[in-house]
N, C-alpha and C positions, 0 to 999 in steps of 0.2 A: 504494500500500500504506500503510495507516494505521500511523504510528509507534507502537511500544510505549514508553510514557513513561519507565519506569525503566531504569537502566543495566544491571542484571543481566537476563539473558533469563528469560522465563516459559517453563517446560518443561511440555509436555503429552505424556503417554504415551497412545497410542491402542492398545487391544487390541480384538479383535473375533472373532466367530464361534467361541465356546468349544464349543458343541454338547454340553453336559453331557447324559449319557444315551445318546449315540450310541456305537455299537460302535467308531467312529473316534476317540472322545475319549481323549486320552492324559494320565492323571493326572500322570505324571512331567514332562511339558511344562508342564502347568498350574502345578504347584508351583515349577518352575524360573522361569517367567515372574513369578510373584508374588515370589520371592526376588530376582530381578533388579530389579523395580520398587521393592522396599523398599530395595535398595541405591542405586538411582538417585535416589530421593527427589524425584520430579517435583512440580511445583506442583499439577497437575491430572491426573487419570486419567479418560479417557473410554472407555466400553465401548459400541461401536457395534453392539449387537444380536446376535441368535442366541445367547443365553445357553444355550438348551436345544435339544433336537433335535425334540421333539414337543409341547412346551408343557405337559407334565404337571407336577403339583405337586411330585413328588419331584425332578424335574430342576431346577426353580426353587430348591428347598431346597438342592440341591447347589451351584448357581451362587451363591446367597447366601452359603453357607459359604466358598466360595473367595474371593469378592470381599471378604468381611469380613476376610480376612487381609492385604489391601492396606493398608499403614500410612499412605498418603496421606490427609489429612483431607477432601479434596475429590474424591470419586469420583462421576462422573456416568454414569448407565446409561440406555440406551434400548432398546426392543424391536426384534426383527427379525421376518422372516416366519415363522421356525420357532417363535418365542415366541407368535405369534398363532394357532397351531394348537390345536384342541380347547379352545376358549375359554380359551386360555392368558393372555389379557389380564387375566382376573380374578386369576390367580395372580401375574402381574407386578405388579399394583397392590398385592397383599398383601405381596409381598416387597421391592418396589423403589419403590413409590409411583406418582406421576403418570407417564404415558407421554410427555408433553411437559413440559419443564422448562427453566429458565435459571439461569445462574450468572455472577456478575461478581466479578472480583478483579484488582487492580493494573492497571486500565485495559484489561482483557480481558473481553469479554462472550461467553459461550458459550450458544447455544440448542440444546437437544436436541429434535429434531422426530420424532415417531413417523410413519414412512412405511409401517407394516405394514397389511395388510388381512386380516380373519379368514379363515383357511384358504386363502389365496392366496399364491403365491410372488412375485407382482408387488406393487408398492407405489404409493402416492400420498401427496402432502402435502395437497392440497385447497384450493380457493380460500377456504374459511372461515378458513384460518390465514394467508393472505397478509398481511392487515392487522396481525395479531399480530406477524409477523416484522418488518414495516416499523416498527411502533411500538417494538419492543424494540431494534432496530438504528438508532435515530434519532440517536444521539450521534456526531457526526463525529470526535470525538477518541478514541473507543474502538476497540480492535482487535477485529474481529468474527469469531467462529468459529461456523459452523453445522454441526450433526452430525445425520446420519440414517443409517439402515441401508442402504437401497438406493442404488445408484450413480446419479449424475445424467447421466453420459456413459459410452459404451461403454468397457470395459476390455480392452486387448489380451490375447490368449491365453486368452480365456474362451469361445471357440466361438460358436455362434449367439446373436445378441444379442436378448433378448426380455424382460428383466426390469429395464430402467431404470425410473425413476419415470414413471408414466403422464403426469403433468403436468410433466415435466422442463423443457420449454421455458418455461412460465410461472414455474416455481420459479426457474430461472436468471435470468429477467428481474427477479423480485422481489429476489433476492439481489444482483444487479448494481446495481439501482437504489438499494439502501440501503447500498452500499459494503462488502459482505461481503469479508473478506480471505481466509479459509480455509474450505473445506468438508471435513469428515471423513466418509467412507463406509466401509461394509464389504461384506458380501453375497457377493462373487464369489470370495473366498479367494485372490485374486491382488493383491499390492501394486502400486500404480501411482500416478504423479503426472501430472496434466494442469494446464497453465496456460490458462485460458479468460478472455479479456479481462483484468481485474485480479484474478481469483479463482484461488487455488491449490486445486485439487481433489485431495485425498489419499485414496486407497483403501488399506485395510489388508488383509493376508492373514489367515488363520486362526491364532490364537495357539497353540492346543493341540489341534488336530484333524488327523487324517491324511486328511481329505477334501480332497485336493490335486489341482491340475491340472498336467499335464506335469511339469516338473522343479522346480516351486516347492516351497518348504519352509515349515514353520510360522514365523511371524514376527509382529512388531508394530512400530509406528512411534513414533518420538520426534520431536516437533516443538518446535523452539526458536524463540521469538519475541523477536528482538532489536529494537533501535531501527532501523527501516528495513530489516530483513533477516529472512528466515525460512529455517531449514534443516530438512530432513527426513532423519532417519536411520532406516534399516531395521535392526532387531535380530533376530537369530536366537537362540532359546533354546539355551543351551549353545554358542552359536557367536559369530561376530564381528559387528561393526557395520559398516554401509556408509552413508556420506553419499550420498544419492541425489538430493537437490535442494538448491540453494543460491541463493537470490534476494537479492541485495544492493542492488538498485536498484528503484525503483517502476516504471521503464519496461522492465525486463528481461523478455523474453517467452520465453526458452529454458529448458527443463527437461531436464537430462541424467539420465535414469533408468538409471544404469549404475554399476558398482562404483567405489568411491572412488579406487582407484589409477588409474582412467582419467580422473578429473576434474581439470582444472587449475584449482584455486580461484583462482589469481592472475589468471585471465582475468576473474573477476567483480569485481575491485577497481575 
């Protein structure tokens, strides 16, 4: 795991799957999430796709007005499969800019990679972008965070698995080759963390929609990048926080995705 150079942690808040325009979109949850983010004051906010439900212009306008209320100066947004419906990529470009983007701050480099395909639920990255990823992640001293909407590996509790990234194997090879530390994904509305080789893959739930699976609740993630350590905290709007992953050593391969009261953090020392 690449060390983060500064003493204070870099805090990344990850929200996903807003689904503005859906009958399941909850404005009260959306407003609460924004209020909590403004109180948290993270260094970076990443929105990992599905801002809209059908890719219509009025839905993008609503998503833009919500995201504009986030007071963090560095908000990164990428599209999801719902945003690519009905030529929604044209509206995404109008309201949010390029579908692929990058950002660097305090020794942390973030790549936002568009995995959406027009009018398809499935996604791909594409070999035409592999070299770009490798070139941007070529500094061994930077902490590297890749963000895409679709999940790279299956997520427990999401039923039949059919919408991982089509070229997930090749993408994982590229990310591993260039020393990627963390991958942030959305799409399935179920929060989860996997450790694969030296990559921590963090999936977000839906922040403000009631399109839920099983007993899951709306939530978002808070990722803290310390020197030689990464913690992932699950936050429920109007509810508590749970530390769901804590990696304190580069060689540590175990992720306990369960409530904080069940985690003995002393074991990680």
